GULOPA-783049 format. One record per residue (C-alpha): residue number from 1; x negated, y negated, z negated; residue in one letter. Coordinates in Angstrom, 2 decimals. Layout:
BEGIN
@vexgu=NUM&u=X&v=Y&w=Z&tordo=a
...
***
This chain:
BEGIN
@vexgu=1&u=-189.38&v=-48.76&w=-39.70&tordo=m
@vexgu=2&u=-191.43&v=-47.74&w=-42.74&tordo=t
@vexgu=3&u=-190.05&v=-47.70&w=-46.28&tordo=k
@vexgu=4&u=-192.13&v=-50.79&w=-47.15&tordo=a
@vexgu=5&u=-190.74&v=-52.65&w=-44.12&tordo=e
@vexgu=6&u=-187.20&v=-51.59&w=-45.03&tordo=t
@vexgu=7&u=-187.67&v=-52.74&w=-48.63&tordo=d
@vexgu=8&u=-189.09&v=-56.06&w=-47.42&tordo=n
@vexgu=9&u=-186.16&v=-56.55&w=-45.04&tordo=s
@vexgu=10&u=-183.65&v=-55.81&w=-47.81&tordo=n
@vexgu=11&u=-185.41&v=-58.25&w=-50.15&tordo=l
@vexgu=12&u=-185.35&v=-61.00&w=-47.53&tordo=r
@vexgu=13&u=-181.65&v=-60.41&w=-46.94&tordo=r
@vexgu=14&u=-180.85&v=-60.61&w=-50.65&tordo=r
@vexgu=15&u=-182.92&v=-63.77&w=-50.96&tordo=l
@vexgu=16&u=-181.07&v=-65.33&w=-48.03&tordo=s
@vexgu=17&u=-177.85&v=-65.22&w=-50.06&tordo=y
@vexgu=18&u=-179.24&v=-66.89&w=-53.19&tordo=v
@vexgu=19&u=-181.73&v=-69.43&w=-51.82&tordo=l
@vexgu=20&u=-179.30&v=-72.20&w=-50.86&tordo=w
@vexgu=21&u=-177.28&v=-72.38&w=-54.11&tordo=p
@vexgu=22&u=-180.36&v=-71.73&w=-56.26&tordo=a
@vexgu=23&u=-182.47&v=-74.45&w=-54.67&tordo=l
@vexgu=24&u=-179.62&v=-76.97&w=-54.73&tordo=l
@vexgu=25&u=-178.79&v=-76.21&w=-58.37&tordo=a
@vexgu=26&u=-182.44&v=-76.49&w=-59.45&tordo=c
@vexgu=27&u=-182.90&v=-79.78&w=-57.58&tordo=a
@vexgu=28&u=-179.76&v=-81.30&w=-59.13&tordo=i
@vexgu=29&u=-180.76&v=-80.00&w=-62.56&tordo=g
@vexgu=30&u=-184.24&v=-81.50&w=-62.33&tordo=a
@vexgu=31&u=-182.83&v=-84.87&w=-61.27&tordo=t
@vexgu=32&u=-180.29&v=-84.81&w=-64.10&tordo=y
@vexgu=33&u=-183.03&v=-83.98&w=-66.62&tordo=a
@vexgu=34&u=-184.98&v=-86.99&w=-65.37&tordo=g
@vexgu=35&u=-181.90&v=-89.16&w=-65.76&tordo=m
@vexgu=36&u=-181.52&v=-88.07&w=-69.37&tordo=r
@vexgu=37&u=-185.11&v=-89.23&w=-69.93&tordo=a
@vexgu=38&u=-184.38&v=-92.59&w=-68.23&tordo=d
@vexgu=39&u=-186.54&v=-91.69&w=-65.23&tordo=h
@vexgu=40&u=-183.81&v=-90.74&w=-62.78&tordo=g
@vexgu=41&u=-185.24&v=-92.36&w=-59.64&tordo=v
@vexgu=42&u=-188.72&v=-90.97&w=-60.27&tordo=i
@vexgu=43&u=-187.30&v=-87.52&w=-61.01&tordo=a
@vexgu=44&u=-185.29&v=-87.56&w=-57.80&tordo=f
@vexgu=45&u=-188.30&v=-88.48&w=-55.65&tordo=n
@vexgu=46&u=-190.57&v=-85.90&w=-57.27&tordo=v
@vexgu=47&u=-187.86&v=-83.25&w=-56.96&tordo=t
@vexgu=48&u=-187.20&v=-84.09&w=-53.31&tordo=y
@vexgu=49&u=-190.90&v=-83.78&w=-52.46&tordo=l
@vexgu=50&u=-191.12&v=-80.47&w=-54.33&tordo=a
@vexgu=51&u=-188.06&v=-79.17&w=-52.48&tordo=l
@vexgu=52&u=-189.60&v=-80.22&w=-49.15&tordo=a
@vexgu=53&u=-192.81&v=-78.33&w=-49.95&tordo=l
@vexgu=54&u=-190.89&v=-75.22&w=-51.00&tordo=i
@vexgu=55&u=-188.82&v=-75.28&w=-47.81&tordo=l
@vexgu=56&u=-191.93&v=-75.83&w=-45.70&tordo=g
@vexgu=57&u=-193.43&v=-72.67&w=-47.21&tordo=l
@vexgu=58&u=-190.22&v=-70.67&w=-46.84&tordo=l
@vexgu=59&u=-189.98&v=-71.65&w=-43.18&tordo=e
@vexgu=60&u=-193.25&v=-69.79&w=-42.60&tordo=r
@vexgu=61&u=-192.27&v=-66.78&w=-44.71&tordo=v
@vexgu=62&u=-188.66&v=-66.23&w=-43.60&tordo=m
@vexgu=63&u=-187.74&v=-68.52&w=-40.67&tordo=p
@vexgu=64&u=-184.28&v=-68.55&w=-39.16&tordo=h
@vexgu=65&u=-185.69&v=-69.16&w=-35.66&tordo=e
@vexgu=66&u=-189.33&v=-68.29&w=-34.96&tordo=r
@vexgu=67&u=-189.27&v=-70.43&w=-31.81&tordo=t
@vexgu=68&u=-188.63&v=-73.48&w=-34.02&tordo=w
@vexgu=69&u=-192.02&v=-72.96&w=-35.69&tordo=l
@vexgu=70&u=-193.75&v=-74.17&w=-32.51&tordo=k
@vexgu=71&u=-194.99&v=-77.77&w=-32.62&tordo=n
@vexgu=72&u=-192.75&v=-80.05&w=-30.54&tordo=d
@vexgu=73&u=-195.15&v=-83.00&w=-30.60&tordo=g
@vexgu=74&u=-192.72&v=-85.13&w=-32.63&tordo=q
@vexgu=75&u=-194.25&v=-85.00&w=-36.09&tordo=m
@vexgu=76&u=-195.52&v=-88.60&w=-36.02&tordo=l
@vexgu=77&u=-192.21&v=-90.08&w=-34.78&tordo=p
@vexgu=78&u=-190.32&v=-87.88&w=-37.26&tordo=d
@vexgu=79&u=-192.53&v=-89.12&w=-40.10&tordo=l
@vexgu=80&u=-192.15&v=-92.75&w=-39.02&tordo=a
@vexgu=81&u=-188.36&v=-92.45&w=-38.85&tordo=h
@vexgu=82&u=-188.29&v=-90.78&w=-42.26&tordo=t
@vexgu=83&u=-190.47&v=-93.36&w=-44.01&tordo=i
@vexgu=84&u=-189.65&v=-96.60&w=-42.19&tordo=l
@vexgu=85&u=-186.01&v=-96.06&w=-41.25&tordo=n
@vexgu=86&u=-184.43&v=-93.54&w=-43.62&tordo=k
@vexgu=87&u=-186.68&v=-93.96&w=-46.67&tordo=g
@vexgu=88&u=-187.13&v=-97.72&w=-46.66&tordo=a
@vexgu=89&u=-183.45&v=-98.42&w=-45.95&tordo=a
@vexgu=90&u=-182.27&v=-96.10&w=-48.70&tordo=q
@vexgu=91&u=-184.75&v=-97.54&w=-51.20&tordo=t
@vexgu=92&u=-183.84&v=-101.15&w=-50.47&tordo=i
@vexgu=93&u=-180.08&v=-100.68&w=-50.10&tordo=i
@vexgu=94&u=-179.27&v=-97.84&w=-52.51&tordo=t
@vexgu=95&u=-181.89&v=-97.95&w=-55.26&tordo=v
@vexgu=96&u=-182.47&v=-101.70&w=-55.48&tordo=i
@vexgu=97&u=-179.24&v=-103.27&w=-54.21&tordo=t
@vexgu=98&u=-176.42&v=-100.81&w=-54.92&tordo=f
@vexgu=99&u=-177.67&v=-99.66&w=-58.31&tordo=m
@vexgu=100&u=-178.35&v=-103.23&w=-59.38&tordo=g
@vexgu=101&u=-174.80&v=-104.17&w=-58.39&tordo=i
@vexgu=102&u=-173.46&v=-101.10&w=-60.22&tordo=a
@vexgu=103&u=-175.17&v=-102.15&w=-63.45&tordo=d
@vexgu=104&u=-173.49&v=-105.56&w=-63.22&tordo=w
@vexgu=105&u=-170.11&v=-104.55&w=-61.78&tordo=l
@vexgu=106&u=-169.26&v=-101.34&w=-63.67&tordo=a
@vexgu=107&u=-168.48&v=-103.08&w=-67.00&tordo=p
@vexgu=108&u=-166.36&v=-105.66&w=-65.12&tordo=r
@vexgu=109&u=-164.40&v=-103.30&w=-62.84&tordo=s
@vexgu=110&u=-161.22&v=-103.41&w=-64.91&tordo=g
@vexgu=111&u=-161.09&v=-99.69&w=-65.62&tordo=g
@vexgu=112&u=-160.58&v=-98.40&w=-62.08&tordo=w
@vexgu=113&u=-163.29&v=-95.79&w=-62.42&tordo=w
@vexgu=114&u=-162.58&v=-92.79&w=-64.75&tordo=p
@vexgu=115&u=-165.67&v=-93.40&w=-66.88&tordo=a
@vexgu=116&u=-164.22&v=-91.23&w=-69.67&tordo=q
@vexgu=117&u=-164.52&v=-88.09&w=-67.51&tordo=w
@vexgu=118&u=-167.52&v=-85.78&w=-67.90&tordo=p
@vexgu=119&u=-170.34&v=-86.75&w=-65.53&tordo=l
@vexgu=120&u=-169.83&v=-83.54&w=-63.53&tordo=f
@vexgu=121&u=-166.27&v=-84.51&w=-62.56&tordo=f
@vexgu=122&u=-167.21&v=-88.14&w=-61.96&tordo=q
@vexgu=123&u=-169.91&v=-86.98&w=-59.53&tordo=t
@vexgu=124&u=-167.52&v=-84.57&w=-57.80&tordo=a
@vexgu=125&u=-165.05&v=-87.44&w=-57.34&tordo=l
@vexgu=126&u=-167.85&v=-89.65&w=-56.06&tordo=g
@vexgu=127&u=-168.84&v=-87.05&w=-53.47&tordo=l
@vexgu=128&u=-165.27&v=-86.78&w=-52.16&tordo=v
@vexgu=129&u=-164.84&v=-90.57&w=-51.96&tordo=i
@vexgu=130&u=-168.17&v=-91.08&w=-50.20&tordo=v
@vexgu=131&u=-167.43&v=-88.17&w=-47.84&tordo=e
@vexgu=132&u=-164.37&v=-89.94&w=-46.44&tordo=m
@vexgu=133&u=-166.50&v=-92.71&w=-45.01&tordo=g
@vexgu=134&u=-169.39&v=-90.48&w=-44.01&tordo=l
@vexgu=135&u=-167.13&v=-88.07&w=-42.13&tordo=y
@vexgu=136&u=-165.52&v=-90.76&w=-39.99&tordo=w
@vexgu=137&u=-168.78&v=-92.62&w=-39.42&tordo=k
@vexgu=138&u=-170.40&v=-89.36&w=-38.29&tordo=h
@vexgu=139&u=-167.47&v=-88.39&w=-36.10&tordo=r
@vexgu=140&u=-167.37&v=-91.80&w=-34.42&tordo=l
@vexgu=141&u=-171.13&v=-91.57&w=-33.89&tordo=s
@vexgu=142&u=-170.46&v=-88.55&w=-31.68&tordo=h
@vexgu=143&u=-167.23&v=-89.57&w=-30.04&tordo=e
@vexgu=144&u=-167.75&v=-93.32&w=-29.46&tordo=w
@vexgu=145&u=-170.58&v=-93.95&w=-26.94&tordo=p
@vexgu=146&u=-171.95&v=-97.20&w=-28.48&tordo=p
@vexgu=147&u=-172.60&v=-95.43&w=-31.80&tordo=l
@vexgu=148&u=-173.77&v=-92.23&w=-30.12&tordo=w
@vexgu=149&u=-176.69&v=-94.13&w=-28.58&tordo=r
@vexgu=150&u=-178.16&v=-94.61&w=-32.06&tordo=f
@vexgu=151&u=-177.19&v=-91.19&w=-33.40&tordo=h
@vexgu=152&u=-178.67&v=-89.47&w=-30.33&tordo=a
@vexgu=153&u=-182.14&v=-90.18&w=-31.73&tordo=v
@vexgu=154&u=-181.41&v=-87.67&w=-34.49&tordo=h
@vexgu=155&u=-179.88&v=-85.10&w=-32.15&tordo=h
@vexgu=156&u=-182.68&v=-85.29&w=-29.59&tordo=s
@vexgu=157&u=-184.82&v=-82.79&w=-31.52&tordo=v
@vexgu=158&u=-185.33&v=-79.39&w=-29.93&tordo=g
@vexgu=159&u=-185.74&v=-77.61&w=-33.26&tordo=r
@vexgu=160&u=-184.48&v=-77.98&w=-36.81&tordo=l
@vexgu=161&u=-186.93&v=-77.92&w=-39.71&tordo=w
@vexgu=162&u=-187.34&v=-79.70&w=-43.01&tordo=f
@vexgu=163&u=-189.73&v=-82.30&w=-41.55&tordo=f
@vexgu=164&u=-187.23&v=-83.93&w=-39.16&tordo=n
@vexgu=165&u=-184.39&v=-84.25&w=-41.69&tordo=t
@vexgu=166&u=-184.96&v=-88.01&w=-41.90&tordo=g
@vexgu=167&u=-185.20&v=-88.65&w=-38.15&tordo=r
@vexgu=168&u=-182.55&v=-91.37&w=-37.89&tordo=f
@vexgu=169&u=-182.48&v=-94.70&w=-36.10&tordo=h
@vexgu=170&u=-182.45&v=-97.52&w=-38.65&tordo=v
@vexgu=171&u=-179.04&v=-98.77&w=-37.37&tordo=v
@vexgu=172&u=-177.62&v=-95.27&w=-37.87&tordo=d
@vexgu=173&u=-179.00&v=-95.15&w=-41.41&tordo=t
@vexgu=174&u=-177.64&v=-98.55&w=-42.41&tordo=v
@vexgu=175&u=-174.18&v=-97.72&w=-41.06&tordo=l
@vexgu=176&u=-174.10&v=-94.50&w=-43.10&tordo=a
@vexgu=177&u=-175.09&v=-96.35&w=-46.27&tordo=l
@vexgu=178&u=-172.45&v=-99.03&w=-45.61&tordo=a
@vexgu=179&u=-169.44&v=-96.69&w=-45.43&tordo=v
@vexgu=180&u=-169.79&v=-94.71&w=-48.65&tordo=g
@vexgu=181&u=-171.47&v=-96.30&w=-51.63&tordo=m
@vexgu=182&u=-169.73&v=-99.70&w=-51.47&tordo=p
@vexgu=183&u=-166.41&v=-97.97&w=-52.22&tordo=v
@vexgu=184&u=-167.88&v=-96.46&w=-55.38&tordo=l
@vexgu=185&u=-169.24&v=-99.86&w=-56.34&tordo=l
@vexgu=186&u=-165.85&v=-101.54&w=-55.92&tordo=l
@vexgu=187&u=-164.23&v=-98.85&w=-58.07&tordo=l
@vexgu=188&u=-166.81&v=-99.50&w=-60.80&tordo=g
@vexgu=189&u=-168.77&v=-96.24&w=-60.63&tordo=a
@vexgu=190&u=-171.82&v=-96.36&w=-62.94&tordo=p
@vexgu=191&u=-175.47&v=-96.04&w=-61.87&tordo=r
@vexgu=192&u=-175.59&v=-92.36&w=-62.91&tordo=e
@vexgu=193&u=-172.83&v=-91.43&w=-60.44&tordo=v
@vexgu=194&u=-174.48&v=-93.39&w=-57.63&tordo=l
@vexgu=195&u=-177.83&v=-91.72&w=-58.29&tordo=l
@vexgu=196&u=-176.44&v=-88.19&w=-58.48&tordo=l
@vexgu=197&u=-174.27&v=-88.69&w=-55.40&tordo=t
@vexgu=198&u=-177.23&v=-90.03&w=-53.45&tordo=s
@vexgu=199&u=-179.51&v=-87.27&w=-54.71&tordo=a
@vexgu=200&u=-177.07&v=-84.49&w=-53.82&tordo=i
@vexgu=201&u=-176.63&v=-85.99&w=-50.35&tordo=t
@vexgu=202&u=-180.40&v=-86.00&w=-49.85&tordo=a
@vexgu=203&u=-180.83&v=-82.44&w=-51.17&tordo=f
@vexgu=204&u=-178.03&v=-81.04&w=-49.02&tordo=i
@vexgu=205&u=-179.41&v=-82.94&w=-46.04&tordo=g
@vexgu=206&u=-182.85&v=-81.33&w=-46.18&tordo=i
@vexgu=207&u=-181.36&v=-77.91&w=-46.93&tordo=l
@vexgu=208&u=-179.05&v=-78.06&w=-43.90&tordo=t
@vexgu=209&u=-181.93&v=-78.97&w=-41.58&tordo=h
@vexgu=210&u=-184.46&v=-76.42&w=-42.82&tordo=c
@vexgu=211&u=-185.52&v=-73.50&w=-40.65&tordo=n
@vexgu=212&u=-185.05&v=-70.90&w=-43.39&tordo=v
@vexgu=213&u=-182.84&v=-67.84&w=-43.13&tordo=e
@vexgu=214&u=-179.94&v=-68.60&w=-45.47&tordo=m
@vexgu=215&u=-176.49&v=-67.06&w=-45.74&tordo=r
@vexgu=216&u=-173.92&v=-69.01&w=-47.72&tordo=c
@vexgu=217&u=-170.74&v=-66.95&w=-47.37&tordo=g
@vexgu=218&u=-167.70&v=-68.63&w=-48.89&tordo=v
@vexgu=219&u=-169.78&v=-71.75&w=-49.64&tordo=l
@vexgu=220&u=-169.58&v=-72.53&w=-45.91&tordo=d
@vexgu=221&u=-165.97&v=-73.56&w=-46.53&tordo=y
@vexgu=222&u=-166.94&v=-76.00&w=-49.28&tordo=v
@vexgu=223&u=-170.34&v=-77.49&w=-48.46&tordo=f
@vexgu=224&u=-172.32&v=-78.46&w=-45.40&tordo=n
@vexgu=225&u=-174.72&v=-75.52&w=-45.05&tordo=t
@vexgu=226&u=-177.58&v=-74.62&w=-42.67&tordo=p
@vexgu=227&u=-175.36&v=-72.34&w=-40.57&tordo=t
@vexgu=228&u=-172.70&v=-75.01&w=-40.07&tordo=l
@vexgu=229&u=-175.23&v=-77.71&w=-39.25&tordo=h
@vexgu=230&u=-176.98&v=-75.53&w=-36.67&tordo=r
@vexgu=231&u=-173.68&v=-75.34&w=-34.80&tordo=w
@vexgu=232&u=-173.45&v=-79.13&w=-35.09&tordo=h
@vexgu=233&u=-176.77&v=-79.51&w=-33.20&tordo=h
@vexgu=234&u=-175.62&v=-77.37&w=-30.28&tordo=s
@vexgu=235&u=-175.92&v=-78.87&w=-26.79&tordo=k
@vexgu=236&u=-172.36&v=-77.72&w=-26.03&tordo=k
@vexgu=237&u=-169.92&v=-80.46&w=-26.97&tordo=l
@vexgu=238&u=-167.24&v=-77.99&w=-28.04&tordo=e
@vexgu=239&u=-169.72&v=-76.74&w=-30.67&tordo=e
@vexgu=240&u=-171.78&v=-79.86&w=-31.40&tordo=g
@vexgu=241&u=-168.80&v=-82.18&w=-31.88&tordo=n
@vexgu=242&u=-167.80&v=-80.21&w=-34.97&tordo=r
@vexgu=243&u=-168.84&v=-79.91&w=-38.63&tordo=n
@vexgu=244&u=-169.20&v=-83.65&w=-39.26&tordo=y
@vexgu=245&u=-169.27&v=-83.33&w=-43.04&tordo=g
@vexgu=246&u=-172.35&v=-84.74&w=-44.74&tordo=e
@vexgu=247&u=-171.96&v=-82.83&w=-48.00&tordo=n
@vexgu=248&u=-168.46&v=-81.33&w=-48.02&tordo=l
@vexgu=249&u=-166.38&v=-79.61&w=-45.36&tordo=m
@vexgu=250&u=-163.10&v=-80.90&w=-46.80&tordo=l
@vexgu=251&u=-162.34&v=-83.35&w=-44.00&tordo=f
@vexgu=252&u=-163.52&v=-81.00&w=-41.25&tordo=d
@vexgu=253&u=-160.98&v=-78.50&w=-42.52&tordo=l
@vexgu=254&u=-158.27&v=-81.16&w=-42.82&tordo=l
@vexgu=255&u=-158.86&v=-82.63&w=-39.36&tordo=f
@vexgu=256&u=-159.66&v=-79.31&w=-37.65&tordo=r
@vexgu=257&u=-163.26&v=-80.01&w=-36.73&tordo=t
@vexgu=258&u=-164.59&v=-77.08&w=-38.75&tordo=f
@vexgu=259&u=-166.54&v=-74.60&w=-36.61&tordo=h
@vexgu=260&u=-168.07&v=-71.36&w=-37.85&tordo=n
@vexgu=261&u=-167.59&v=-68.46&w=-35.40&tordo=p
@vexgu=262&u=-168.87&v=-64.97&w=-36.36&tordo=p
@vexgu=263&u=-172.02&v=-65.12&w=-34.24&tordo=r
@vexgu=264&u=-175.49&v=-66.62&w=-34.40&tordo=r
@vexgu=265&u=-175.78&v=-70.39&w=-33.80&tordo=p
@vexgu=266&u=-177.72&v=-71.42&w=-30.67&tordo=p
@vexgu=267&u=-181.50&v=-71.79&w=-30.76&tordo=a
@vexgu=268&u=-181.42&v=-74.12&w=-27.75&tordo=d
@vexgu=269&u=-180.39&v=-77.43&w=-29.31&tordo=i
@vexgu=270&u=-180.72&v=-81.12&w=-28.46&tordo=g
@vexgu=271&u=-179.11&v=-83.60&w=-26.07&tordo=i
@vexgu=272&u=-178.50&v=-83.54&w=-22.33&tordo=s
@vexgu=273&u=-180.69&v=-86.55&w=-21.48&tordo=h
@vexgu=274&u=-184.39&v=-87.07&w=-22.27&tordo=p
@vexgu=275&u=-185.51&v=-89.09&w=-25.27&tordo=m
@vexgu=276&u=-188.72&v=-91.21&w=-25.23&tordo=p
@vexgu=277&u=-191.64&v=-89.54&w=-26.98&tordo=e
@vexgu=278&u=-192.83&v=-92.44&w=-29.14&tordo=t
@vexgu=279&u=-191.31&v=-93.93&w=-32.28&tordo=f
@vexgu=280&u=-191.11&v=-97.51&w=-30.95&tordo=l
@vexgu=281&u=-189.47&v=-96.44&w=-27.71&tordo=r
@vexgu=282&u=-186.96&v=-94.36&w=-29.69&tordo=q
@vexgu=283&u=-186.07&v=-97.50&w=-31.63&tordo=l
@vexgu=284&u=-185.62&v=-99.45&w=-28.40&tordo=q
@vexgu=285&u=-183.76&v=-96.92&w=-26.26&tordo=v
@vexgu=286&u=-180.24&v=-97.46&w=-27.74&tordo=p
@vexgu=287&u=-180.44&v=-101.09&w=-26.56&tordo=f
@vexgu=288&u=-181.40&v=-100.17&w=-22.99&tordo=t
@vexgu=289&u=-179.31&v=-98.76&w=-20.14&tordo=r
@vexgu=290&u=-181.01&v=-95.39&w=-20.26&tordo=q
@vexgu=291&u=-178.33&v=-92.63&w=-20.34&tordo=p
@vexgu=292&u=-178.13&v=-90.72&w=-23.62&tordo=l
***
C-alpha cells in the first residue's frame, strides 16, 4: 500500500467515527433554526432532502458494503412506498392532525407536560416516551405473525441504502404513528416537541439505513446506529429479532434484546420467503395466504 493509499485509508477511518454524530447534530440544528424562524416544517423537509443527498454521495465514496451498491430493481417500489405510504401518512397524521391537536390541547392539558423545562430536556423526554410505544410495536411486528406480514415488506430488501429507508407498508406506518405521538398529545406536549421528536426519528431512520461506513462506539449503547440496524436486518432470527429501538436502545438494554457482537454484520440480509416485485403487489401480499 502506498503512502497516499495509507493516508486515504486513515482519513476514511477517522471520518467514520465523526460522520454519524456530526450529520445528526447538523440536521437537528438546521431544523431548530427553522423553528426559531417559524418555518419548522419547511426546514425539516429541506434538511431531510439535503441529508439524503449527502448520504447518497457518501455511499459512493465510502460504502459499508460494496455489494449493496448494485441495483436491486426496487427503486420504483421503494420510491412509491416512501412517498405514498411513509411520506403521505406522516404528513397527514403528524404534521396536519397531531400538530393541530397539539396547538389546541397543550394550553388545556392541565399542566401534565413540563413546559417550563428547556426545549432540549422536553425533547429528550419526548423521545423516551415515544420510544416505549415504538419499541413494543416494532417487537410485536417481528414476533407476532399477523403484524410481521406488513413489516416483512420493509425487511424484504436485499441491501440497505438511504433510498429504501421509507419502504414501509402503509398499515405498518400508521401503526407506528399511532403508538407514540398520541401519548405526547395527551400529556400536553407542545408543537415544538412533536416536530423535533418527529424530525429526530426521521434523521436517525435514514442514518441507520444508509450504506456508509460509520463507527459509533459508545453511542451504540444510547442510539439506534447503522451497525445495530444492520444486525436487525439479518436473515438469522437470533440476530434479526434484536435491536428493536427506533431512536434509543434503552428498552433493548432493559429487555435484553440488544445485540452488538464484536464482528461485522451480515451482508446477506432480507427474509426467507420471496416478496412480489411490484409496489401494488407488495401492498396486497399481507392480505393473501402467501408465506412471509
